[in-house]
C-alpha positions in Angstrom: 0.0 0.0 0.0 1.1 3.6 -0.7 0.7 4.5 3.0 3.6 2.6 4.3 6.3 5.0 3.1 7.6 7.6 5.6 5.9 8.2 8.9 3.1 10.4 7.8 -0.6 9.9 8.6 -1.6 12.4 5.9 -0.4 13.4 2.4 3.4 13.7 2.2 5.4 15.9 -0.2 9.0 15.2 -1.2 11.7 17.8 -0.5 12.9 20.0 -3.4 10.0 19.1 -5.7 7.4 21.3 -7.4 4.1 19.5 -8.1 2.1 21.0 -11.0 -1.6 20.4 -11.0 -4.6 21.3 -13.3 -7.5 22.6 -11.2 -11.2 23.3 -12.1 -14.2 24.4 -10.1 -17.6 24.2 -11.7 -21.1 25.2 -10.7 -24.4 24.1 -12.3 -27.9 25.4 -11.5 -31.0 23.7 -12.9 -34.3 22.0 -12.2 -34.1 18.9 -10.0 -34.4 16.2 -12.6 -32.6 18.0 -15.5 -29.4 16.7 -16.9 -26.3 18.9 -16.3 -25.6 19.3 -20.1 -28.2 22.1 -20.4 -27.7 23.8 -17.0 -26.7 27.4 -16.4 -23.3 27.7 -14.7 -19.6 28.5 -15.1 -16.2 27.0 -14.7 -13.0 28.6 -13.1 -9.9 26.7 -14.2 -6.2 27.2 -13.5 -2.9 25.6 -13.0 -1.8 25.0 -9.4 1.7 24.8 -8.2 2.3 23.1 -4.9 5.6 22.8 -3.0 6.9 22.0 0.4 8.5 25.0 2.2 9.3 23.5 5.6 9.1 20.2 7.5 9.2 20.1 11.3 12.6 18.7 12.3 11.0 16.8 15.2 7.9 15.6 13.4 7.5 14.4 9.7 3.8 14.9 10.1 4.0 18.7 10.4 4.5 20.4 7.0 4.2 23.9 5.6 3.0 23.8 2.0 2.7 26.7 -0.5 -0.2 26.6 -3.0 -0.3 29.0 -6.0 -3.0 29.5 -8.7 -1.7 30.4 -12.2 -3.3 31.2 -15.6 -6.8 31.5 -14.2 -9.6 31.2 -16.9 -13.4 31.7 -16.6 -15.8 30.1 -19.1 -19.2 28.6 -19.6 -19.7 25.2 -18.0 -21.5 24.0 -21.1 -20.7 24.7 -24.7 -22.7 27.8 -26.0 -22.9 29.4 -29.4 -20.9 32.6 -29.5 -24.0 34.8 -29.4 -25.1 33.2 -26.1 -21.6 33.2 -24.5 -21.3 36.1 -22.0 -17.5 35.5 -21.7 -16.9 35.6 -25.4 -14.0 38.0 -26.4 -13.3 38.9 -22.8 -9.9 38.2 -21.2 -9.8 36.8 -17.6 -8.5 40.2 -16.4 -11.5 41.9 -17.9 -13.9 39.5 -16.4 -12.4 39.3 -12.9 -10.7 42.7 -12.7 -7.0 43.3 -12.5 -6.7 43.7 -8.7 -8.9 40.7 -8.0 -6.9 38.5 -10.5 -3.6 39.5 -8.8 -5.1 38.6 -5.4 -6.3 35.3 -6.7 -2.9 34.4 -8.1 -1.1 35.4 -4.9 0.0 32.2 -3.1 -1.4 30.9 0.2 0.3 28.6 2.7 -1.2 25.8 4.8 0.4 24.0 7.7 -0.7 20.4 7.6 -0.4 18.4 10.8 -1.3 14.7 10.4 -3.2 15.5 7.2 -5.4 18.2 8.7 -5.0 21.9 8.0 -3.8 23.5 11.3 -3.3 27.0 9.9 -4.2 28.9 6.7 -1.9 31.8 5.8 -2.9 34.5 3.4 -2.7 38.3 2.8 -5.0 40.0 5.4 -6.6 42.8 3.3 -7.5 40.7 0.2 -11.1 40.6 -1.0 -13.2 38.0 0.7 -14.2 36.5 -2.7 -10.7 35.6 -3.7 -9.8 34.4 -0.2 -12.8 32.0 -0.3 -11.8 30.5 -3.7 -8.3 29.9 -2.3 -9.8 28.4 0.9 -11.8 26.1 -1.3 -8.7 24.9 -3.0 -6.7 24.6 0.2 -9.5 22.5 1.9 -9.0 19.8 -0.7 -5.5 19.0 0.8 -7.1 18.0 4.1 -7.1 14.2 4.2 -6.7 11.3 6.7 -5.2 7.9 5.6 -7.3 5.6 7.8 -11.0 4.8 7.8 -13.2 6.4 10.5 -15.1 9.5 11.4 -13.9 12.8 12.7 -14.8 16.5 13.1 -13.0 18.8 10.7 -12.8 22.5 10.0 -12.6 23.5 6.4 -14.2 26.1 4.1 -17.7 24.8 5.0 -17.2 25.3 8.8 -16.9 22.7 11.4 -18.3 19.5 10.0 -18.6 15.7 10.8 -16.7 13.7 8.1 -16.3 10.0 7.5 -13.4 8.5 5.6 -13.4 5.2 3.8 -9.9 4.0 2.8 -9.1 1.1 0.5 -5.7 0.7 -1.2 -4.7 3.9 -3.0 -8.2 5.4 -2.8 -9.8 7.5 -0.1 -13.4 8.6 -0.1 -14.4 11.5 2.3 -18.1 12.0 3.0 -19.0 15.3 4.7 -22.3 15.6 6.6 -23.5 19.0 5.4 -26.3 19.1 7.9 -23.8 19.0 10.7 -21.7 22.0 9.5 -21.5 24.8 12.0 -21.1 28.0 10.1 -22.9 31.4 10.4 -25.3 31.6 7.4 -28.7 33.2 7.0 -31.5 30.7 7.1 -35.2 30.7 7.8 -38.1 28.4 6.9 -41.9 28.6 6.9 -43.9 27.7 10.0 -45.9 24.8 8.5 -44.1 21.9 6.8 -46.6 21.7 4.0 -46.0 25.3 3.0 -42.2 24.9 3.4 -39.3 23.7 1.2 -37.7 20.3 1.5 -33.9 20.4 1.3 -31.1 17.8 0.9 -27.4 18.3 0.6 -24.6 15.8 -0.1 -20.8 16.1 -0.3 -18.3 13.5 -1.4 -14.6 13.7 -2.3 -12.6 10.9 -3.8 -8.7 11.0 -3.6 -6.4 8.8 -5.7 -2.9 8.6 -4.2 0.5 7.7 -5.5 3.7 7.5 -3.4 1.7 8.9 -0.5 0.8 12.1 -2.3 -2.2 13.2 -4.3 -2.5 12.0 -7.9 -6.1 13.3 -8.3 -9.1 14.6 -6.4 -12.7 14.7 -7.5 -15.1 16.5 -5.2 -18.9 17.0 -5.7 -21.6 18.7 -3.7 -25.3 18.5 -4.5 -28.0 20.7 -3.0 -31.7 20.0 -3.8 -34.7 22.2 -2.9 -38.3 21.3 -3.6 -41.6 22.9 -2.6 -43.4 20.4 -0.4 -46.8 21.2 -1.8 -45.6 21.0 -5.4 -42.5 18.9 -5.8 -42.2 19.7 -9.5 -41.2 23.2 -8.5 -37.7 23.0 -7.2 -34.0 23.5 -8.0 -30.6 22.0 -7.6 -27.1 23.3 -7.3 -24.2 21.1 -8.2 -20.6 22.2 -7.4 -17.6 20.1 -8.6 -13.9 20.5 -8.0 -11.1 18.6 -9.8 -7.4 18.6 -9.1 -5.1 16.4 -11.3 -1.3 16.0 -11.1 0.3 16.9 -14.4 4.0 16.8 -13.6 6.7 16.8 -10.8 9.7 19.1 -11.4 12.7 20.1 -9.5 11.8 22.9 -7.0 13.1 25.1 -4.2 14.9 23.7 -1.3 13.4 23.6 2.2 13.7 26.6 4.6 15.5 25.6 7.8 13.7 26.8 11.0 12.4 25.5 14.3 8.9 27.1 14.1 6.4 27.8 11.2 6.2 31.5 12.4 9.8 32.0 11.6 9.4 30.6 8.0 6.4 32.9 7.3 8.3 35.9 8.6 11.3 35.1 6.4 9.1 34.6 3.3 6.8 37.6 3.5 5.8 39.4 6.7 2.4 40.4 5.1 1.1 36.8 5.6 -1.2 36.3 8.6 -2.9 33.2 10.0 -6.6 33.2 9.1 -9.6 30.9 9.6 -10.0 28.2 6.9 -13.8 28.6 7.4 -15.2 30.9 4.6 -15.9 34.5 5.4 -19.3 35.9 4.6 -19.3 38.0 1.4 -22.1 39.7 -0.5 -21.8 41.3 -3.9 -23.2 44.8 -3.9 -26.1 45.7 -6.2 -24.9 48.4 -8.6 -28.1 49.5 -10.4 -30.8 48.4 -7.9 -33.8 50.8 -7.5 -34.3 52.4 -4.1 -37.2 51.2 -1.9 -39.5 54.2 -2.9 -38.6 53.8 -6.7 -39.5 50.1 -6.4 -42.8 50.9 -4.6 -43.8 53.4 -7.3 -43.2 50.8 -10.0 -45.5 48.2 -8.4 -48.0 50.5 -6.5 -50.9 50.2 -9.0 -51.0 46.4 -8.6 -51.7 46.9 -4.9 -55.0 48.8 -5.4 -57.7 47.4 -3.1 -59.8 46.4 -6.2 -57.0 44.3 -7.7 -56.2 42.4 -4.5 -57.4 39.0 -5.7 -55.1 39.0 -8.8 -51.8 37.1 -9.1 -50.0 40.4 -10.0 -50.9 41.7 -6.5 -49.3 38.7 -4.8 -46.2 39.0 -7.1 -45.8 42.7 -6.3 -46.3 41.9 -2.6 -43.4 39.4 -2.6 -40.9 41.6 -4.5 -41.8 44.5 -2.1 -41.1 42.3 0.9 -37.7 41.4 -0.5 -36.8 45.0 -0.9 -38.1 46.0 2.5 -35.8 43.3 4.0 -32.8 45.3 2.7 -34.1 48.7 3.7 -33.5 51.0 6.7 -36.2 52.0 9.1 -36.1 55.6 7.7 -36.7 54.4 4.1 -39.6 52.3 5.3 -41.2 55.1 7.3 -40.9 57.5 4.4 -43.2 55.3 2.3 -45.7 54.6 5.2 -46.0 58.3 6.0 -46.5 59.5 2.5 -49.0 56.9 1.2 -52.7 57.4 0.7 -55.5 55.7 2.7 -56.3 53.3 -0.1 -52.8 51.8 -0.4 -51.7 52.0 3.2 -53.3 48.6 4.3 -51.3 46.8 1.6 -48.1 48.6 2.6 -48.7 47.5 6.2 -49.2 43.9 5.1 -45.8 43.9 3.3 -43.8 45.9 6.0 -45.1 43.5 8.7 -44.5 40.4 6.7 -40.8 41.4 6.1 -40.1 40.5 9.7 -36.8 42.4 10.0 -36.0 44.5 13.2 -36.1 47.6 11.0 -39.5 46.9 9.5 -41.0 46.1 12.9 -39.6 49.3 14.5 -40.9 51.4 11.5 -44.4 50.1 11.7 -44.7 50.3 15.5 -43.4 53.9 15.4 -46.2 54.7 12.8 -49.1 52.9 14.4 -50.8 54.4 17.5 -53.0 51.9 19.4 -54.4 54.8 21.4 -56.0 56.2 18.2 -59.2 54.4 17.2 -59.3 56.1 13.8 -56.5 53.9 12.3 -58.4 50.7 13.2 -58.1 49.2 9.7 -54.3 49.6 9.7 -53.9 48.2 13.2 -55.9 45.2 12.3 -54.0 44.5 9.1 -50.7 44.8 11.1 -51.9 42.3 13.7 -53.2 39.8 11.1 -49.9 40.0 9.3 -48.2 39.2 12.6 -50.5 36.2 13.1 -49.5 34.8 9.7 -45.8 35.6 10.4 -43.7 32.8 8.8 -40.8 32.9 11.4 -41.9 35.2 14.2 -39.4 36.4 16.8 -39.6 36.5 20.5 -39.3 40.3 20.3 -42.5 40.5 18.3 -44.5 38.6 20.9 -42.9 40.7 23.7 -43.9 44.0 21.9 -47.5 42.8 21.3 -47.8 41.8 25.0 -46.7 45.3 26.0 -49.3 46.8 23.6 -52.0 44.6 25.1 -51.2 45.7 28.6 -51.1 49.4 27.6 -53.9 51.6 26.3 -55.8 50.3 23.3 -58.6 52.6 22.1 -60.6 50.1 20.1 -62.0 47.0 21.8 -61.9 44.9 18.6 -58.2 45.6 18.3 -57.7 44.7 21.9 -59.4 41.3 21.2 -57.3 40.8 17.9 -54.1 41.6 19.9 -54.6 38.8 22.3 -55.8 36.3 19.6 -52.6 37.0 17.6 -50.5 36.6 20.8 -52.1 33.1 21.0 -51.0 32.3 17.4 -47.4 33.5 18.1 -47.2 31.4 21.2 -48.0 28.4 19.2 -45.5 29.1 16.4 -42.7 29.8 18.9 -43.6 26.7 20.9 -43.5 24.6 17.7 -39.9 25.7 17.3 -38.8 24.7 20.8 -39.3 28.3 22.0 -41.9 27.5 24.7 -39.5 28.3 27.5 -38.5 31.8 26.2 -39.3 34.5 28.7 -41.7 36.4 26.4 -43.6 33.2 25.6 -43.8 32.2 29.3 -45.1 35.7 30.1 -47.7 35.8 27.4 -49.0 32.3 28.3 -49.3 33.3 32.0 -51.1 36.5 31.1 -53.8 34.7 29.0 -54.4 31.8 31.4 -54.5 34.0 34.5 -56.8 36.6 33.0 -59.1 33.9 31.7 -59.4 32.4 35.2 -60.3 35.9 36.6 -62.5 37.1 33.8 -66.1 37.8 34.7 -67.5 39.5 31.6 -68.5 37.3 28.7 -66.7 39.4 26.2 -63.4 39.0 28.1 -63.9 35.2 28.5 -64.5 34.9 24.7 -61.4 36.9 23.9 -59.1 34.7 26.0 -60.7 31.5 24.7 -60.1 32.7 21.1 -56.4 33.2 22.1 -56.2 29.7 23.5 -57.9 28.4 20.3 -54.8 29.6 18.5 -52.2 28.8 21.2 -53.3 25.2 21.7 -51.5 24.9 25.0 -51.7 21.4 26.6 -52.0 23.2 30.0 -55.1 25.1 28.8 -57.2 21.9 28.4 -58.6 21.8 31.9 -59.8 25.5 31.6 -61.4 24.7 28.2 -63.2 21.7 29.6 -64.6 23.9 32.4 -66.0 26.5 30.0 -67.3 23.8 27.5 -69.3 22.1 30.2 -70.5 25.0 32.4 -70.3 28.0 30.1 -73.3 29.8 28.5 -74.2 28.9 24.9 -71.7 30.8 22.7 -68.9 30.5 25.3 -69.5 26.8 25.7 -69.5 26.4 22.0 -66.2 28.3 21.6 -64.4 26.3 24.3 -65.6 23.0 22.6 -64.4 24.1 19.1 -61.0 25.1 20.7 -60.7 21.5 22.0 -61.6 20.2 18.6 -58.4 21.9 17.2 -56.0 19.9 19.4 -54.3 16.8 18.0 -56.2 13.7 19.3 -53.0 12.6 21.2 -53.7 15.5 23.7 -57.3 14.5 24.3 -57.1 12.5 27.5 -59.6 10.2 29.2 -60.9 13.3 31.1 -61.6 15.2 27.9 -63.5 12.3 26.4 -65.5 11.8 29.6 -66.5 15.5 29.6 -67.5 15.4 25.9 -69.6 12.3 26.5 -71.4 14.1 29.4 -72.0 17.2 27.2 -73.3 15.1 24.3 -75.6 12.9 26.4 -76.5 15.9 28.7 -75.9 13.9 31.9 -75.4 17.1 34.0 -77.3 19.8 32.2 -79.1 20.7 29.0 -76.7 21.9 26.2 -77.3 23.6 22.9 -77.2 21.5 19.7 -74.1 23.3 18.4 -72.1 22.3 21.5 -73.5 18.7 21.6 -72.6 18.1 17.9 -69.1 19.5 18.5 -68.6 17.2 21.5 -69.8 14.2 19.3 -67.3 15.2 16.6 -64.4 15.3 19.1 -65.4 11.8 20.5 -65.7 10.3 17.0 -62.4 11.9 15.8 -60.2 10.7 18.7 -60.1 6.9 18.5 -63.5 6.3 20.2 -64.2 3.0 22.0 -66.9 0.6 20.9 -69.2 1.7 23.8 -68.8 5.4 23.0 -69.8 4.8 19.3 -72.6 2.6 20.4 -74.0 5.1 22.8 -73.9 7.9 20.2 -75.7 5.6 17.7 -78.4 4.6 20.3 -79.0 8.3 21.0 -80.1 8.9 17.4 -83.9 9.0 17.4 -84.1 10.5 20.9 -82.6 13.8 19.8 -84.3 17.0 18.5 -85.4 16.3 15.0 -82.7 18.2 13.0 -80.0 17.0 15.3 -81.1 13.4 14.6 -80.6 14.0 10.9 -77.3 15.8 11.5 -75.8 13.0 13.6 -77.0 10.4 11.1 -75.3 12.4 8.4 -72.1 12.6 10.4 -72.0 8.8 10.9 -72.7 8.2 7.2 -69.9 10.6 6.3 -67.4 8.7 8.5 -68.3 5.5 6.7 -68.3 7.0 3.1 -65.0 8.9 3.6 -63.3 6.0 5.5 -62.3 8.1 8.5 -60.2 6.5 11.2 -63.2 5.6 13.4 -65.1 4.0 10.5 -63.9 0.5 11.6 -65.4 0.9 15.0 -68.6 2.3 13.6 -68.9 -0.7 11.2 -68.5 -3.1 14.2 -71.2 -1.3 16.2 -73.6 -1.4 13.1 -73.6 -5.2 13.3 -75.8 -4.8 16.4 -79.4 -4.4 15.2 -80.3 -2.3 18.2 -78.0 0.4 16.9 -78.6 -0.2 13.2 -82.2 -0.3 12.3 -84.7 1.3 9.9 -86.3 3.4 12.6 -83.0 5.1 13.4 -81.6 5.4 9.9 -84.8 6.8 8.3 -84.9 10.0 10.2 -85.9 13.0 8.0 -84.6 16.5 8.2 -82.4 18.9 6.2 -79.2 19.1 8.3 -76.2 17.3 6.8 -72.5 16.6 6.9 -70.3 15.7 3.9 -66.6 15.4 3.1 -65.0 15.0 -0.3 -61.7 15.5 -2.1 -60.7 18.7 -3.9 -57.4 17.2 -5.1 -55.5 14.0 -4.6 -51.9 14.4 -5.7 -48.6 12.7 -5.2 -47.3 15.6 -3.0 -50.4 16.8 -1.1 -54.1 16.2 -1.1 -56.9 18.5 0.0 -60.4 17.8 1.2 -63.5 19.9 1.7 -66.2 19.3 4.2 -69.5 21.1 4.6 -71.8 20.6 7.5 -75.0 22.4 8.2 -77.2 22.2 11.2 -80.8 23.7 11.3 -83.2 24.4 14.1 -86.5 22.5 14.0 -88.1 25.6 12.5 -85.9 25.7 9.4 -83.6 28.5 10.5 -79.9 28.0 10.1 -78.0 27.3 13.4 -74.6 26.7 12.0 -73.0 26.2 8.6 -69.4 25.1 8.5 -67.1 25.0 5.5 -63.6 23.5 5.9 -60.7 22.9 3.6 -57.8 20.8 4.8 -54.5 20.2 3.0 -52.3 17.3 4.1 -49.3 15.1 3.1 -48.1 11.9 4.7 -46.9 13.6 7.9 -48.6 16.9 8.4 -52.0 18.6 8.0 -52.8 22.2 7.4 -56.2 23.7 8.2 -56.3 26.0 5.1 -59.7 27.5 5.5 -62.7 27.4 7.8 -65.7 29.6 7.5 -68.5 29.1 10.1 -71.7 31.1 10.0 -73.8 30.8 13.2 -77.2 32.1 14.0 -79.5 31.7 17.0 -82.7 33.0 18.5 -84.3 33.9 15.2 -87.5 31.8 15.7 -89.5 34.8 16.9 -89.2 36.4 13.5 -91.2 33.6 11.9 -93.3 32.9 15.0 -91.8 29.4 15.3 -91.1 27.3 18.5 -87.4 27.1 19.5 -85.8 23.7 20.2 -85.2 22.3 23.7 -82.6 24.3 25.7 -82.7 27.2 23.2 -85.8 29.0 24.4 -84.0 32.1 25.9 -81.3 32.7 23.3 -80.6 36.2 22.3 -81.0 36.9 18.5 -77.6 36.7 16.9 -75.8 35.9 13.7 -72.1 36.1 13.0 -69.2 34.6 11.2 -65.9 33.1 12.2 -62.9 32.1 10.1 -59.7 30.1 10.3 -57.1 30.8 7.7 -53.9 28.7 7.5 -54.3 27.4 11.1 -54.9 30.9 12.4 -58.2 31.7 14.0 -59.3 35.3 13.1 -61.5 37.6 15.2 -65.1 36.6 14.6 -67.4 39.1 12.8 -71.0 39.8 14.0 -73.8 40.4 11.5 -76.3 41.4 14.1 -76.7 41.1 17.9 -80.1 41.3 19.5 -83.6 41.7 18.1 -83.5 45.5 17.7 -80.2 45.3 15.7 -81.6 42.6 13.5 -84.7 44.6 12.7 -82.8 47.8 11.9 -80.4 45.8 9.6 -83.3 44.1 7.9 -84.8 47.4 7.1 -81.6 49.2 6.1 -79.3 46.5 4.7 -78.1 46.5 1.2 -77.4 42.8 0.8 -73.7 43.4 0.4 -71.7 40.6 2.0 -69.5 41.5 5.0 -65.8 41.2 4.6 -64.1 38.7 6.9 -60.6 38.9 5.6 -59.0 40.8 2.8 -55.3 41.3 2.3 -52.0 39.8 1.4 -50.5 36.8 3.2 -46.9 35.5 3.1 -47.4 31.8 2.9 -44.0 30.3 2.0 -41.0 32.0 3.2 -37.7 30.1 2.8 -34.2 31.3 2.6 -31.0 29.3 2.8 -27.5 30.6 2.2 -24.9 28.0 1.4 -21.2 28.0 1.4 -20.0 26.0 -1.6 -16.8 24.0 -1.0 -15.3 25.6 -4.2 -15.5 29.1 -2.7 -18.6 30.9 -4.0 -21.8 31.6 -1.9 -25.1 30.2 -3.1 -28.6 30.9 -2.0 -32.0 29.4 -2.4 -35.0 31.6 -1.8 -38.6 30.5 -2.2 -41.6 32.8 -1.4 -45.3 32.2 -1.9 -47.8 35.1 -1.6 -51.5 34.8 -1.3 -53.9 37.6 -2.2 -57.2 36.8 -0.5 -60.7 38.2 -0.2 -63.2 36.2 1.9 -66.6 37.7 2.5 -69.8 36.2 3.8 -73.4 37.2 4.2 -76.7 36.0 5.6 -79.9 37.2 3.9 -83.4 36.9 4.9 -86.7 37.3 3.0 -89.8 37.1 5.2 -92.0 37.7 2.2 -90.7 34.5 0.5 -89.9 32.8 3.7 -86.4 32.1 2.5 -82.9 32.5 4.0 -79.6 32.4 2.2 -76.0 32.3 3.3 -73.2 33.0 0.9 -69.4 32.6 1.6 -67.2 33.9 -1.2 -63.5 32.9 -1.2 -61.5 34.7 -3.9 -57.8 33.8 -3.9 -54.7 34.4 -6.1 -51.4 32.8 -5.4 -47.9 33.7 -6.7 -44.8 31.6 -5.9 -41.3 32.7 -6.8 -38.1 30.7 -6.3 -34.7 32.0 -7.0 -31.6 29.7 -6.7 -28.4 31.5 -7.4 -24.6 31.1 -7.2 -22.8 34.4 -6.6 -19.2 34.9 -7.4 -18.1 38.5 -7.4 -17.5 38.5 -11.1 -20.3 36.3 -12.4 -23.8 35.3 -11.2 -25.7 32.2 -12.4 -29.0 30.9 -11.3 -32.6 29.9 -12.0 -35.9 31.7 -11.3 -39.1 29.7 -11.1 -42.6 31.3 -10.9 -46.0 29.9 -10.6 -49.3 31.8 -10.5 -52.9 30.8 -10.2 -56.2 32.4 -9.3 -59.6 31.0 -8.4 -62.8 31.7 -6.6 -64.7 29.2 -4.4 -68.3 30.0 -3.5 -70.4 28.2 -0.9 -74.1 29.1 -1.0 -76.9 27.5 1.0 -80.5 28.4 0.3 -83.4 27.5 2.7 -87.1 27.8 1.9 -89.0 27.4 5.1 -92.5 28.1 3.8 -93.3 24.4 4.2 -92.1 21.4 6.2 -89.8 19.6 5.7 -88.2 22.8 4.4 -86.1 22.8 1.2 -82.4 23.3 1.5 -80.0 23.6 -1.4 -76.2 23.7 -0.8 -73.8 24.6 -3.6 -70.0 24.7 -3.7 -68.7 26.1 -6.9 -65.2 26.8 -8.3 -64.8 29.1 -11.3 -62.3 28.4 -14.1 -58.8 28.8 -12.7 -55.9 30.0 -14.9 -52.6 28.6 -13.9 -49.1 29.6 -15.3 -45.5 28.5 -14.7 -42.3 29.9 -16.0 -38.6 28.9 -15.5 -35.7 31.2 -16.4 -32.0 30.1 -16.3 -29.4 32.9 -16.4 -25.7 33.8 -16.3 -24.7 37.4 -15.9 -21.7 39.7 -15.6 -21.6 42.9 -13.5 -21.2 44.8 -16.8 -24.8 43.9 -17.6 -24.0 41.2 -20.1 -26.6 38.4 -19.6 -27.6 35.0 -21.0 -31.1 33.8 -20.3 -33.1 30.7 -21.4 -36.9 30.7 -20.7 -39.6 28.1 -20.7 -43.2 28.5 -19.6 -46.6 27.0 -19.8 -50.2 28.1 -19.2 -53.3 26.1 -18.5 -56.8 26.5 -17.2 -58.2 24.2 -14.6 -61.9 23.9 -15.5 -64.4 25.2 -13.0 -66.7 22.7 -11.3 -69.5 22.3 -8.8 -68.3 20.0 -6.0 -70.5 17.0 -5.4 -72.4 16.7 -2.2 -74.9 13.9 -1.3 -77.6 12.9 -3.7 -80.3 14.2 -1.4 -78.9 17.7 -1.8 -78.9 17.4 -5.6 -82.5 16.4 -5.6 -83.4 19.3 -3.3 -81.5 21.9 -5.4 -83.5 21.0 -8.4 -86.7 21.8 -6.5 -85.3 25.0 -5.0 -83.8 26.4 -8.2 -87.0 25.4 -10.1 -89.2 27.2 -7.5 -86.9 30.3 -7.6 -87.1 30.8 -11.3 -90.9 31.2 -10.9 -90.5 34.1 -8.4 -88.0 36.9 -7.9 -87.1 37.7 -4.3 -86.1 40.8 -2.6 -83.0 40.4 -0.4 -81.4 42.3 2.4 
């Protein structure tokens, strides 16, 4: 074996010899599955001279080596016709610049002890870019000649490496996830909305006479959007070093210590870290923040907010805000008109930099009720924050404790605090001082709250925070609270993962459903039943629920029956237990399963894909008199490991029987007239909206209302927010940035016509999405990369119409999606600072045909009758 000669455990150079190598470093950027032959990229190649300057007289394993790059060339990594070659006709000096080229060709020295780089010597005031290219070359000389694992420091930082040695070949595998190096990185909160990453690094050494004959190193980085794995990118970085010849060289320098040798050679050399230093190339012709805002401003008009162009402008604005100073940001906020300010607030808050947060908080005054809209938009953007900081939660807690002029804003503040607690806890931040304080504040104040409004506010915060320690409090309010409060506590428990729902939770839910201690409203009882059936119910629990059907108020019978049938038809986890129970004829008989009514529950698929699938569920519960009690629309997105509650819109009404002189159901005789709407968007519970409260309010709205739907949420949301900076082993810095923006407009209304004895609820969801990915390798003299964009827009309407002029009343539910245009584009590029640029583009556009989502057959039959009856008479709506 080659390793027996001499006493070294690392590569060993002979005295008085000059080793001449050919070196190349290549980078490629492309789509994940593409072949490298068509990728964008570039190659730096050079000759490399290596010689031994000094060997420790007491230790053969301690050597000082000089490495010099010569005849540096820069070219395309793939053959290009002259017209598409940005380097054509340009000398290396012209491309790199005279002073940079001189710096690059200035030698570096490394002290190798037992094959590991102990010290890296170079000129102190050289540009970081050239230092990093030389560090990348020097790192290749780090090598151990026995198999095993160790921790090494090289250009990538401090990393775990594993060596496999056989005969004259050594393979070094570097675990890139283990590398400790300061680099910018953030990811999105939810895994489904995030980007999956994978990095590998391997170097193969071929040795001859215990020195290097050739080295091949390759790193691969892959990034894919979890919800659309076709959208992704890869960066490949390759290094090659090949021995060309060995010639007679300089003799060794005699000295006891390395320091003496360095001093003799050139006192300008200093010891530096081998780990790469951070470098960023400056943008020469970039517009200022206000210039950029002026160029995109018109796309952010309130009337255009459900268009992809709005989401696209929103993302580019965030990117620029992230580079801006507090003063630049404030200048735009202070000079903008009322129409555009909410959109500016969305973007500034979503940027999540210390400067943007300072600017927006300096501008907003929570003691001033007139800027209610802006305060709410700021708070919602905080609730959707992709990677919130502890500072943000701390500042919001301080605002909540201080003076807040508007009660709705006070409520939104604490609801958002709940959402931030959950996000920080999910990232192992539960013990942070600000999180602990916010948790304490919400739990303590809920325990002491006496007014219903305050109780409701803290329950909504807990519905977002999902703290395990809040479960006992939620149980207390679910079982002993008044109607709306009890209902809110129950729906908060429904959001917990079933693994948190203890025996005590299930016992309480069974007591509520079966009313063993007191009478409960239908809405709370049905939520309790849903919790039991969704959390691995026992045979007896399912049997008792089935035996109760037939003894319940009429519409609730029908609703529970519908829920059981939905569990079976959609093969939900509890369907096995339900089927077992149904073998018992006491639970499964015609009397029970033929109950009539109009309430229903139904679940179906919107999409089933290789990456993610999404489901919709609609359930609707009526009172015995035909008036809506609750309609609930849900859209869930999930992959193999995670689920995302994308949208929920609940419309609730109560105490409206007196309008049509009907009899209320059991337990609901004294309910105040009320109708309102509540929404969850991307796992974040928003502040509920009230349509009317009390009989007087209802009557005045009936007489004066225009029929316009009420807005629940309108604005711009940053969904995907991923950035990873990477130090390539060959020297350059790479980065992958993926952003997804959503422009959303959800509105809902409830209309009543006493004349035609008809009621109608309509929930309109208009959304546009824009996703942009940019993967780039940045050397100071050339940039190469790939941009990917994807845009789509759609509108989803959920309408339910009830005619209560006869019994059983007619109900028609419709869930429609309009035609949805969908466009993707991919651009690969190479560019020089001078402005010379090569680009290759590919794109495609398609339209997803609109459709009406199927619900159960009963509903289809009913819609034919309702729509047939409607065409005979025109109604007047409020």
